[in-house]
C-alpha positions in Angstrom: 0.2 -0.1 -0.1 1.7 3.4 -1.3 1.3 6.1 1.7 2.6 9.1 0.1 2.7 10.3 -3.9 4.7 13.4 -5.1 4.0 14.3 -8.6 6.7 16.4 -10.4 5.7 18.0 -13.5 8.9 18.4 -15.7 9.4 20.8 -19.1 12.4 20.6 -20.0 14.3 20.1 -16.9 17.3 17.9 -17.8 19.8 20.5 -15.8 17.7 19.7 -12.6 15.6 16.8 -12.8 17.8 14.2 -11.9 19.5 16.0 -8.8 15.7 17.0 -7.7 15.1 13.5 -8.0 17.9 11.7 -6.2 17.6 14.1 -3.4 14.0 13.1 -2.7 15.2 9.2 -3.1 17.6 9.6 -0.9 15.6 11.3 1.9 12.3 9.0 1.5 14.1 6.1 1.1 15.5 6.0 4.6 12.1 7.5 6.1 9.6 5.3 4.1 11.4 3.1 1.6 8.1 1.3 0.5 5.8 3.4 0.9 5.8 6.4 -1.4 6.2 7.0 -5.2 7.5 9.7 -7.1 5.7 10.5 -10.2 7.0 12.4 -13.1 5.3 13.9 -15.6 7.1 15.2 -18.6 5.4 17.0 -21.2 6.2 18.8 -24.3 10.3 18.4 -24.0 12.6 18.5 -25.9 15.8 18.2 -24.5 17.2 15.1 -22.2 15.0 14.8 -19.4 12.8 12.2 -20.4 15.8 9.9 -21.0 17.0 11.0 -17.6 13.3 10.2 -16.3 13.5 6.7 -17.7 17.2 5.9 -16.6 15.9 6.7 -12.7 13.1 4.6 -13.3 14.5 1.7 -14.2 16.9 1.8 -11.5 14.6 2.9 -8.5 10.8 1.2 -8.1 9.6 4.2 -6.5 9.9 6.7 -9.5 7.3 6.2 -12.2 6.4 8.5 -15.4 3.9 9.5 -18.5 5.4 11.5 -20.7 3.2 13.7 -22.9 4.6 14.7 -26.2 2.8 17.6 -26.6 2.3 20.5 -24.7 -0.4 20.2 -21.5 1.9 22.4 -19.2 2.1 22.3 -15.4 -1.8 22.4 -15.0 -2.3 19.2 -17.3 0.7 17.5 -15.8 -0.7 17.4 -12.3 -3.9 16.3 -13.3 -2.6 13.4 -15.1 -0.4 12.6 -11.7 -3.6 13.2 -9.9 -5.2 10.5 -11.7 -2.4 8.2 -11.4 -1.8 8.5 -8.1 -2.0 5.4 -5.5 -0.6 7.2 -2.2 -3.5 8.1 0.9 -1.5 11.7 0.6 -0.7 13.1 -2.7 1.0 16.2 -3.1 3.2 18.0 -5.6 6.6 19.6 -5.6 8.4 21.6 -8.4 11.3 20.0 -10.6 13.9 22.2 -9.6 14.5 21.2 -6.0 13.4 24.8 -4.9 11.5 22.9 -2.0 14.0 20.3 -0.6 12.6 16.8 0.6 13.0 18.2 4.3 10.8 21.1 3.7 7.9 18.6 1.9 8.4 16.4 4.7 6.9 19.1 6.8 4.2 19.4 4.7 3.2 15.8 6.2 4.3 16.5 10.0 1.7 19.9 9.5 -1.4 17.7 8.0 -2.8 16.5 11.0 -6.7 17.0 11.2 -6.7 18.8 7.8 -7.6 17.8 4.4 -4.6 19.6 3.0 -1.4 22.0 3.7 0.6 24.1 1.2 3.9 25.4 1.5 4.0 29.0 2.5 7.1 31.9 1.4 5.2 34.7 3.1 4.2 33.8 6.4 5.8 34.0 9.6 8.4 31.1 10.1 9.4 31.0 6.2 12.5 31.1 5.2 13.4 32.0 1.7 17.1 31.4 1.1 17.4 33.2 -2.0 14.7 35.6 -3.1 13.4 36.0 -6.4 14.2 39.2 -8.1 11.8 42.0 -7.4 10.2 42.4 -10.5 9.0 38.7 -9.9 7.9 39.9 -5.9 5.6 42.2 -7.1 4.5 40.1 -9.7 3.7 37.8 -6.9 2.3 39.9 -4.3 0.1 41.8 -7.2 -1.7 38.0 -8.2 -2.2 37.5 -4.3 -4.0 40.8 -3.8 -6.2 40.1 -6.6 -6.5 36.3 -5.7 -8.2 37.8 -1.8 -9.9 40.6 -3.6 -11.7 38.2 -6.6 -11.8 34.9 -4.9 -11.7 35.5 -1.4 -9.1 33.0 -0.5 -7.2 34.3 2.3 -4.0 32.6 1.8 -0.6 34.3 2.0 0.9 32.1 -0.7 -1.1 30.3 -3.2 1.6 29.9 -5.6 4.4 28.2 -4.0 4.8 24.6 -5.8 5.0 22.4 -2.7 1.5 21.3 -1.6 0.1 17.9 0.0 -3.4 16.5 0.4 -5.2 13.8 1.3 -6.5 11.6 -1.4 -10.1 12.0 -0.8 -9.8 15.7 -1.0 -8.0 15.2 -4.2 -10.7 12.8 -5.5 -13.8 15.5 -4.8 -12.2 18.1 -7.0 -10.4 16.3 -9.8 -13.5 15.9 -12.0 -14.3 20.0 -11.9 -10.4 21.3 -12.0 -9.5 22.7 -15.5 -6.5 23.4 -17.4 -6.2 27.0 -16.2 -2.0 27.5 -16.3 -1.0 30.2 -13.9 -4.4 30.2 -12.1 -4.4 26.3 -11.2 -3.0 26.2 -7.6 -5.6 28.6 -7.0 -8.1 27.0 -9.2 -7.4 24.0 -6.9 -7.6 25.6 -3.3 -10.8 27.4 -4.7 -12.6 24.1 -5.8 -11.3 22.9 -2.6 -13.1 25.8 -0.8 -16.5 25.0 -2.3 -16.1 21.5 -1.1 -15.7 22.5 2.4 -11.8 21.2 2.8 -9.7 22.7 5.1 -6.3 23.7 4.3 -3.6 24.5 6.4 -0.7 26.6 5.5 2.8 26.4 6.8 6.0 27.9 6.6 8.7 26.2 4.5 12.3 27.1 3.9 12.3 27.9 0.2 15.0 28.5 -2.8 14.6 30.4 -5.5 16.2 28.9 -8.9 17.0 32.0 -11.3 16.7 29.3 -14.0 13.0 30.0 -14.5 10.8 29.4 -17.1 8.3 32.6 -15.9 8.5 34.8 -18.6 8.2 38.6 -16.5 6.8 40.1 -19.6 4.2 38.0 -20.2 3.6 36.5 -17.2 1.6 39.6 -15.1 -1.2 39.7 -18.2 -1.4 35.3 -18.7 -2.3 35.1 -14.6 -4.4 38.2 -14.7 -6.5 36.6 -17.4 -6.2 33.2 -15.9 -7.5 34.8 -12.7 -10.6 36.6 -14.3 -11.4 33.3 -16.5 -11.5 31.3 -13.4 -13.6 33.3 -11.8 -16.2 33.4 -14.7 -16.2 30.0 -14.8 -17.4 30.0 -11.5 -19.9 32.7 -11.8 -23.8 32.1 -13.2 -21.5 33.1 -16.6 -19.4 29.8 -16.5 -21.5 28.4 -19.3 -20.3 31.8 -22.0 -16.5 30.2 -21.1 -17.5 26.9 -21.8 -19.3 27.4 -24.8 -15.9 29.5 -26.0 -13.8 26.2 -24.6 -15.5 24.3 -27.7 -15.1 26.4 -30.5 -12.7 25.3 -33.0 -9.0 26.6 -32.3 -9.2 28.4 -36.0 -12.3 30.7 -35.0 -10.7 31.5 -31.5 -6.9 32.4 -33.3 -9.1 34.3 -36.0 -11.1 36.4 -33.3 -7.6 37.1 -31.1 
C-alpha cells in the first residue's frame, strides 16, 4: 500500500530533474522506503529530460512516469499525475528542487486533521534562502492581492509549488479542475474551498532558482487573465467560457 504520492511536472528540466529526484529518493528511502512513489510527468520536452527520468525509473521502483509529447503545461501534468497517484496522501513539488525533500516532509507533519497543507514563503517562520528578483516578488504579491479580492481566498501564498492533500480531497475536486495555466493552484484551492476542505498553510524553507521558465513580460497579463477566467467559470456566466472553449482553435485565433 502506497502511503505517499509525490508528483513532479517536468518541462525541459534536463539540467535539474536528476538532482531533484536523487535528493527526494535519498530522503524518502530512509524515511518510508516502501510507502511512497514519485510520479514524473514530462510534457512537450525537447531536451534530455525524458531519457534521464527513464534511466532513474529503471533503477528505482519508486519512480514512475508518463510522458506527454504535446504541451499540457503544469496544470495538465498535475491533473494527469493526480489520476495516476496511488497514495493515501497526494502532493506535488517543482522539478527545480526549490522545496527540498526535508521541506516537503514538513507538510506531512503539519497535515494533522486538515484535508491539505500548502507550503508558504510569505508567512512568519518561512525562510527564503535566495530571494526572487524584485519584479517577480512584485508580480507574486500583486497576484496574491487579486486572489484575495476576486476569490476571497485568504492564503498568503497560493503559488508555492509544494502542496500535499489527502486523496479524498483530491478525488472530490479532480473532475472539476481545468487547464488554467497560471491559476491552477488557485483553481485547486478554490474548488477545495467549495467542497469545504480545510487547508493548513505552513512556513517552509525555499530557494529560488534563477533558471525559471517564467516570462516576466507575459506572465502578469496571463496570470490576471487566468484569474478572471477562473472567476467567470465559477459564476452564473460560466457557460459562456465553456462554450468558447468548445470553439475550433481556428476561430479562436481569428478573433484574437
